[in-house]
N, C-alpha and C positions, 0 to 999 in steps of 0.2 A: 397656024398663026405664026407670023414672022417674029423672030427674036428682035428685041430692042436693046439699045444701049442706054443705061441710066448712070448718072454721075452722082456720087455721094460726097456730101460736105458735112463735117461734124466740127463744131466749135466748142472748145472747153471754156466755160465761163469762169473757171477758177474757184468756184464755190460749191463744188460737187454737183453742179448742174451743167447741162450742155444744150446747145441748139443744133438741130440736124435737119437736113433736107436732102431728098433724093429727087433729081430732076431728069426728065427724059431728054436725051440729046436732040431729038426731033424738035424740041421747043426752043432751041438756041436762037437768040435774036442778034446778039453782037457783043463786042468787047470795047470798053473805053479804058484807056490808060490814064491814071491820075497824073497830075502835074509833077509829082515827085518821081514818077516812073518806077516805083517799087511796088505798086499795087495795080491790079486790074479789076475793073468792075465788069462782071459777066452777067448779061441779061438773058432771061428765059421767059417765054410766054407762060403765064400761070395756067394750070390745069383747070381751075374753076371758072375760067372765062373772064376773070377780072381784067379790066383794061390796063391796070398797072402791071409792069413787069416784075418778076421775081429777080432781085439783084443780089449777087454774091460777090463780095469784095475780097480778093485774094492777094496776099503778100507773096513776093517772090524775090529770088536773087538772080543776078545775071541781067540779060537784056529783055526788053519788051518782046522782041522777035522770038527769043528762045521760049518765053512764057507762052506766047501765042501758038508756037509750033507744038508745044507739049499739050496745050488745050485742044488744038485741032486734032491731034492724034487720039486723045481721049474721046472727043466727039465722034470721030470716025469709027471708034469701037471695033477694031479688027476682031476682037474676041467676042463681042456682043455680051451683054449682061451688065453687071454692076462694076463700075470702075470707081475706086476711091481716089478722089482728087486731093482732099485734105481731111485727115482724121486726127485732130489735135489730142484727143483722149488716148489714142493708141500710138501717137507719134508716127503716123504713116502719111507720107506726102508724095505726090507725083512730082518728080523733079521738073522744074526748079521752084515749085511752090513750097513755102515754108510757114505760112500762117493763113488763117481765115479771120479777116477783120470783122466782117458782118454778113448776116443773112437778112435781107429785107424782102 
């Protein structure tokens, strides 16, 4: 069985609860930059076959190009396995990401 790359996203809701999702890199659909250019909407095909995409909205510092390059590196998964993109509970962030605005 070939190893796969998975991306981990954990949002701290601030009330001792959190939202989390792990998405396979192979299900990546695309990226949209919001108008304020400090957030990216990253879309993935849902595993359950639902026609709606799983959308993760990430906050970042720097340029859209830098954020997209970092995401591309994570998706390429040179090490294969689980890559933490944003973990707000543990304050772990793949640079230049600094927030997880939503998981839809």
